[in-house]
N, C-alpha and C positions, 0 to 999 in steps of 0.2 A: 859737830853738827848740833844745832840747837834742838831743844825739845819741840819747839814749834815746827821746825823743818821736818823732824822725824814724824810728827803727826800728819803733816801734809803728804809726806811720801806714803804713809800708811793709807790715807784716804784715797790717794791716787791709785795705789795698788789694788785697794778694794774695788774701786770703780773699774779698773781694768779686768779684775776677776768677774765682776758682774757683767761687763760688756762681753767678756769671753763666753760666759755662760749663755748670754743672750744669743751670741752668734752661733754657739753650738746648738742652742734650742731651735733657732731659725733653720740651721742646717738640717737638724733632725726632722723638723717639720717639712722641709722641702723633700727630704728623702722619703718621709712617710707619704707625702702627696704623690711622689713619683711611683712609689710602690703601689699605692692605691690606684693610680692611673694605669699602671701596668697590669694589676689584677683585673681592673675593669675592662681593659683592652683584651686581656686573655679570656675573660668571661664572655665578652662580646664575640670574640673569634670562635670560642667554643659553641656559643649559641648559633652563630652563623653556620659553622660547620655542621652542627647537629641538624639545623633546619635544612641545609643542603642535602645532608644524608637522608633525612626524612622525605624530602621532596623527590630525591632520586629513587628512594625505595618505593614511594607511592607511585611515581611515574612508571617504574619497572613493573610494579604489581598491576597497574592498570593495563600496561601493554601485554603482560602475560595473560591477564584475564581476557583481553580482547582476542589474543591468539587462541586461548582455550575455547572461547565462545565460537570462533570460526571453525575450530576443529569439531566441536560438538554439532554444529550445523551440518558439517560434512558427514559425521557419523549418523546423524538422524536421517539424512537423505539416503545413505547406504542402507540403513535399517529398514526404511520404507521399501526399498527395492528388494531386499532379501526376503521380506515377509509379504510381498505383493500377493502371492497366491493364497497364503493362509488367511490374510486379512480379508481378501476378496471372498473367500468361502464363508467367512463369518458375517459378512455384510448382508443386510436384508435383500432378498431376491425381488426383482421387479415383477409386479403382478398387475393384471388388467383391472383388478379390484381397486387399485390405487387411482385409477382414472375416474372412478365414479365420484359423484358429488352428492353431498347430503341435500335433501330437499328442505333446506332451512334458509330463511332470510333474516336480515336484521329486524328486530321487533320495531313496531311503530313507536317513535319517540317524538312527540310533538314539541317537547321543550317548553318554552314559556307559553306557547299557545295552549298547553294543557292546564294552565292555572287560571281559574276564573278571576275576573276583575273584582277587586274588593269594593263593596258598596260603602258609601260614606256613612259615618256614625254621627247621629244628630247630637250626641253629647259633646262633640268637638265644634259645634256651631252655636255656642251660647252667645246671647246678646252682650254687647259691650256696655260698660257702666254708663249711666246718665244721671243727671241731677234732678230732672223734672219728669213728670208723668208722661208728657208728650215725647220727651227724649227717649224714655224707656220704651215706649210703644214703637217709636221709629227704629230703635235698636233691635227690638224683637222682629219687626218686619224685615230688616236687613239680614238678620241671622237666618230667618226662614228662607229668604231669597237665595242666600249663599248655599244653604243646604240643598234646596231644590235644584239649583244650577249644578252642583256637584253630583246630585243623584241622577239627573237626566244625562249628564256627561258620562257617568259610570255605566249607565244602562246602554248608552250608544256604543261605548267601548266594548262592553260585553257582547253586544250583538255583532259587532265587527269581528271579535275574537271567535265567536261561535261559527260565523260564516267562513272565516279564514281556516279554522280548524277543520271544518267539513271539506273545504277545498283541498287542504293539505292531505287529509285522510283519503280522499278520492285519488289524488296523485300517488300516494303511497300504495293504495290497493292496486292501482294500475301497474306501478313499477313491480310490486311484489308478485303479481300474477305473471307478468312478463318474465321475471326472474325465475319463478318456479317452472314456467313453460320452457325457458332456456335450459334449466337444469335437467328437466325430464327429457328434453330433446337430446341433450348431451348423453344422458344415461341410456337412452334408447339407442343412440349411436354406439355406445359401449356394448350393449346387448347384441347389436348387429355385428360388431367386431368379433365378439365371442363366437357367434354363429358362423361367421365367415372363416374364422380360424379353424373351427371344428370341421368345416367343409373343405378346408385346404385351398381357399381362394388365393391365388398367387399374389395379387396386389396387396391384399391385407396381410398375408403372412410376411412378405418382405418388409412392408412398412412397420408392422408391429415389432419384428425382431431387430430391425434397424434401430427403432426407438429403445429397445431393451439395451443395446450396446451403448447408445448415446446417453441414456439416463442412468446407467450404472454408477453407483457411488464408489466402486472399487478402484477406479483409475486415479492415480495420483495427478496432481495439478501439472499441466503441461503435456500430458500424454495425448497423442493425436486421436481424433475420432472421425475417421473417414472410412466409408464402407461402400462397396459395390457388390450387390447380392442378386442371386437368381434362385427361383424355387422350382424344384422338380415335383410337380403335383402327383404324378404317377408313383414315384418312389418315395414321396414325402421326405425329400432331402433338400437341405438348404446349402447352397454353395456361395461362398462370399470371399471377397478380398478385403483384408482389414489392415489398416496402417499400424505399424509398430514404431516405438521410439527409436531415435538414432543413437549412435555410440556416445554422443555427448551427455546422455542421460546419466551415465556413470561418472562421478566426479573424477577429474584427472588428479586432483590432490588428495592425499590421504589425511593430511593434517597441516597445521600451521604452528610454527615455533617462533618464539621471540628470541633474538640474539642480542643480548645486552651490549656485547662488545662493539657491535656496529649499529645498534639501535634500529634494527630492521626486523621485519617479519619475513620469514622464509617458509614457503610452501614445501611440504614434504611430498614428493611425488608418490602416487600409488603405483606399486609394481605393475608393469604392463601385463604380465600373465594373470595377475589377480583381476585387473580391470577387464581384460578380455573374457575371463571366465565368468565374472559377474554379469557382464553384458549379455553373454550367450544364455545365462540362466534367466535373466530378465525377459528375454525374448520367449523362451520356453514357457515361463510362468504366464506371460501375457496371452500366448496362444491357448494354453489350458484354461485360463480364467475366462477368456472370451467364449470358448466352447461350453464351459460350465454355466455362464450367464444365460446362454441360449437354451440349454437343456432344462435348467431349473425353472426358467420362465414359461416353458411349454407345459401347460396344464390342460391342453386340448387334444393331444395326440397328433399335433401337426408335424412333428419332427421325428423321423426314424433314424436320421443320420445327418451329420454336419461335416461339410468339407470346407476347411478354412485355410487360406493362404495369407501369410503375413508379409507385408511389404515395408520397406524403408525407403525414404526419399533422399535426395542429395545429388552430388556430382559423381558420375561413374568415372573411376580412375582410368578405365581402359579407353574411354572415348572422350573424356573431358566434357561430357554433355550432361545436363540435368535430366533426371529420370527416376523411376522407381524400380527397385530390385526385390524379387521374392527371396526371402531368406529363411522361410519356414513354411511347411505345408503338412497338413494332416487330414485324414478322413476318419471320423469317429462314428461308429454305430451306437445306438442307445444302449444295447446290452453291455457293450464294452465300457461305456461311460459309467453305467450303474455299478460296475464292479470296482471302480476306483475310489480310493480315499485320498482326495487331493490335498488334504491338510498334512499328510504324512509322506507323500511321494517326493522323490527327487525330480524336479521339473524336467531337466534334460533327459534323464534316464526314462521317465514316463513317456515323454513325447516321442523319443526315437526308439525306445524299446517296447514297452507294453502296447503302445498305440501304433507303432510302425510308421511314425511320421518322419519327415525330413527337416533337418536343421543345419544351416550353413556352418561349416567348420570354422570359418573366419568371417563372421558377419560384420566385424569392425572394418574389414577391408572390402565389404560389399560383395563378397563371393556368393553368387546366386545358387539356388536349388531350383529344380524343375517342379512346378506345381503338380500335385497329384490329380486335381480336377479344377477346372476354371468355370466361372459363371457362364461364359458363352458356349460351353460344351454341353450345357444341360439339354438343349433341344429347342423346339419351337415354343413350348409352353414355358417361357422364361420371362421374368420381369426383372429388369435391372433397376435398382433403387439408387439414384444419385450418381452413378458412374464415378464414385469417389469424390463427387463435388457436392457442395451445399450452396444454398443461396448466398451470394456475396452481400453482406450488410452495407458495404461501402457504395454499391451501385443500385441497391434496392430502391424502389419508389418511396419517397418520403412518407406518404400516407400508409403504405404497406409496412414500412419500418415501424411507425408509431403503433400500428395495429399488432405487429409482432410483439412489441414491448408490452402492450396491454394484455395480449394473450399469455405472456410470461407471468404477469401478475396474477391473472386468473388461475393459471396452473399452480401457483403457490397458495391458492385458497383465498385470494382477495377478490373483491369486486372492482372491476376496472373497465373504463370506457374511454375512448378517444374523444377529444373535444372538437368543437367546430373550428374551422381554420381562422375565423375572425372572432374577435371578442372573447378570446379564451384567457385573457389576462396573463399570457405567458405560460400557461399550463397546456401541455400536449396530451397528457393522460391523467384522468382523475381516478384515483384508487381509494378504496375504503377497506381498512382492516377491521373485521367485526369483533376482534378480541376485546372483551369489555375492560381489560386492564391495560394492555400495551397497544391497543389498536387506535383507530382514529382515521381522519382523512389525510390523504397523501397527495401532494402536488408533484407531478412527474414532468420533467423536461427532458427532451430527447435531442441530442446534439450529434449529428452524423458528421464528425470531423475526421480529417486525416492527421492534422497537426495537434499538438498538445492543447488541451482546453485551457484558456487563460483563466486566471483567478477571478477576473471580472464576471465571468459567466456564473461562477459559484456565488459571488456576492449578489448578482441579480436574482438567482434562485432564492437566496435567503430573503431578499426583499419581497419576492412573489409569495413565499410562504406566509410572511407577515401580512401582506395585503389581502390574501384570500382567506386568512384565518385557518390555514391547514395545521395539522399536528406535526407534520414532517414533510421534508422535501427530498426528492431523489433525482439526481442528475445522471442520465444514462448517455454514454458516448461510445463511438466506435474507435476512439483514440485512447488517450490516457491523460492523467492529471499530474501536475508538477508539485513540488514540496509546498509552494505557496498556497495552492488550492487545498491541500490536506491540512495545512496549518490553520487556514481560515475556517475550515469545516469542523475542526476539533472542538468539541464541547457544545456544538450547535445541533439542532435536530435535522441534520443533513446527512445523506448517504451518497457517496460517489461510486459509480459503477463504471469501470474502465472497459475497453473493448474486449480484452482477454477474459475479464470476469463475466462479461455479458455472454460470451460464447460458452463458457463453462456452465453458466446458469441455464442457458437454453438447452444444452445437452443433458443436464441433470433432470430436466422436466420433459424430455422427449421431443424437444423442438429443434429445428435445424437452423444453422447460420454459421458463417465463417467470415474472416476478415481478409480481403484481398482475393484476387482471382487466381486460379491454378495456372501452372506453367503451360502455356499453349504451344510453345515451340522450343526446341533445344537452344540453349544459350552456351556459347563457348566458354570453357573454363578461363580462358585468357581475356575475357571481356574487361574493358578498362574500368578502373575504379571510379566510383561516383565522385562528383565534385565535392569539395569541402562543405560540410554542413553549415547552413546559416545559423545565426544565433537563434535560440529557441524563442518562440513567442512568449512563453512563460518563463520569466526570469526573476531572480531575487537580487536585492541590493544588500550588501553586507557593509554596514556602517561601523567604523572603528571609533571608540571613545576611550580616553584615558586621562589621568591627571598628571601634572608635571609640565615643566616648561621646555623639556628637551625636544628638538626637532627629530621626528622619526620618519622612516620610510616603511610603508606597509607594502608587502609583496605577496604574490600567490604563485604556487607551483602545482601544476597538474601532473599527477604521479600515477604510476602503477607500482603498488607497494611503496617502498621508500626510495624509488628512483624516478626522477622526472622524465617525462616522455622524450624530452629533447630541449635544447637551449631555447627554442622558440616557444616552449610551453612554460617558461619562467617569465611571469608578468611582473615588471617593475618599471621604474621611471624611464628607462631607455627602451623598453619593449612593452608598451601600454596595453597590448591585447594579444591573445593567442591567434594562430593562423585562421581558425574557424570562427573567431569572434565570440566563442562561448564564455570567455573570461576577459574582462577589460577593467582597467582603472578608470573611474569616472569621478566627476565632481561630487564632493561630499554634501549631504543634505544638512540643513541647519542643525547645529548641535553635534554633528559628527566631525571628526578630524581627518578622516580618510574614508574612501569607499571603493568597493569592488563590485562590479556587476557580473552575475553568474547565471548562465542558463544551464541548469544541472542536466536537463534532458538532452542538451546539445553536446555535452562532453563526449569525447571518443569512447567507444565501447571498451577499449582496453584500459581506460583510466578508471581506477577504483577509489581515488581520493583526491581532494583538493586541500592543499596545505597552506595555511596563512601564517606569515611571519612578520616580525617587526624588527627594525635595526636602526641604530643611531646614525644620523646623517653626519659623516665625518667632516664634510666641508663646512657645515653650519656649526656643529658642536664637536670639534675635534677632541676635546677632553671629557666629554660627557659619557655617562654610562646609564644603565637602566635602573639604577637605584631609586630614581624618582618616578618610575613607570608603575603607577598604582591605580586602583579603581578602574581597571581596564575591562572592556567588554565589547561584544559584537552585537549590533542591532540588526536583526533579521527583518527586512522589509520586503513587501511584495512589489510588483512592477508599478503600482500606483504610489509607492512611497509610504504605505501604511505599515507601521511597526507591528510585526507579528510576534516577536519573541526577543528576548535579550539573553545572550550567551556569555556567561562570565568566563574570563581567562585569567591565567596566573599573573601575579605581579612580577616585575623585574627585580634583579638583585644587583648589589654593588659589584663593580668590576666587569659585569657582562655588558656587551654592546649589541647582541642580537638574541632573539628569543622566538621559539616556535609557539605561536598562540594556540593553535589547535588545528584539527583537520576534519573535513566532512568526508565520510566514508560510505561507499556504496555497499549496501547489504543485499542478501538474496532477495529477489523480487524487484530490485531496482530502486528501493527506498534509500535515502541518505540520512545518516545521523551524525551528530557532532561529537568528537572525541577531544577532550581537553589536552593541550600540550603542556609546556612548562620547561622544556630543555633549553638551557641558555648557553651562549657562546661568548668567550672573551675575545675571539678573533674577528668578531663582526660578521657582516653578511657574507664575506668571502668564505669564512670557515663554515658557516651554516650551509650555504648552497653546495659546498664541497661534499657534505654528508649525503646530499641528494644526487650526486653524480655529475654536478656541473663543474667544469674546470675553468677557473678564473685566471686569465693571463695577467 
């Protein structure tokens, strides 16, 4: 082989080695890229797994906190019942002195009329510059004329102000004199009441001590206030029938637990023996507290003894008819009462032992006791107050109803008058709070409705407040308000008083009123159920918004706990509305991608939540998931379409095809609040609804 050939071979070999090194380098680079990609993928999967763990942990924590909150609400209700007598003994006693009014009126405040009109200052009426003597003379004459015109105009304005001020002062003096006369007449009536109580006038005695029970602050919200009373003038004894709370006042549940394995809240039942014992104790406390309120309020020697019978209403299991059953009865003489320390006694032992009263052994089953003494046994000198009835606010004359509302405001220390029937500008009662800091004028509207007050009425009131220049607006109704009304009123100078709140306020201030008539005749227990409720007049629109191109189905489930009420209460594309129409799929408003119409007040009483979910439409996007479901939210609108609030919901995750957006949950008192969801499903809508008890074939 020649030297040249050997050199070529060497060059070729070196090229091969270089190429081999390049191939190996490229291979190593590919391997490094693969390893980097694998590390990146593992890091991503770890991040996703961590995020999912954090979301699951946060979701679990939220659900556990929700269960704890509900348990605490139950504990608080029980604590109020257990301490009813002790708390009542520490509450201020009702006294006739509280009925007196101070002889004071709002001071005269003329406002702008009290400020004199400013007279013009001649220094500001200087002549304008001129080049010639005649021009300067004319400028001086013009300046003088302007000053005189302004001076005479100011003098005329001041004369009108003085005249208007004098007229306004005369009007004020007339009003103030009438107000003082009204206060003095009222206080004179109080003095007459005191004299009548000391003399033992039956009418006054019954009316006063009925007001004592109505106005007492010791009774928890929801306790009945119905009394039928008679007064034995000769024996100075008051005999009365007093309504007591039913068995449902003691919560059936002891607590709520969240079960993560099934993602459900489970109520822990209160032991039956514990619930029965507490109810019996509540009845005994209520009887002793009522007797205590009567004796403590008696500062006139009108009562030497009190006979009280406690009644509960409902359906009699023996007859199936509605009626009242006496479950407690006691006769207490004042010396025996004075020996008691009610803050330390055992209520049941005190009632049945020390006082020799009667208490049903099974009041939860409406087992009756025989009253020791009844109002109609007092004799001829008897006055029955109310016969267990109060004026029905729903059937009261409209003018009388407005007058009652005005009287309530006056009882709370405000000045209030009803307006004329025409030209009132939408105001039924004009009130004035004399407090120099928080007071001011109040425009009151009165709505005697049976159905839920629509949000439009609240918006109208807000407009009226602005039109008449009032500091505040109050809407009083015999019915109730929905979430849309409360949301609109939030942050505005508006107060909404529902029917139940109105009744409580009336009772707190010694006034009478109830909602609905008493049972006039027996109703069989087997009476047919009422027809399905119509959709509420007050409803909300829940508009769904999100980013991403995937086609989604938005659905709603009406549930009790985490179980849907039934297949017909699952609202989706093949079942666009519930049987009662309280929930329905509707056309979305501009900017929304889906919408649900909800009448919260029309939802069945057994339903405590409305769950909203979203799922990928498998027919339109068979391979899609919720990875692109972002920037999601719910626009809460009123029935007019006005956006009230925006509720943020969780984003979707890759691999999941269905997601619980959140749920509206009914709280104690009937209010609804929103709880964020976030639980996702890889099995789509079928897997999701299966968790809520729906079997998909």
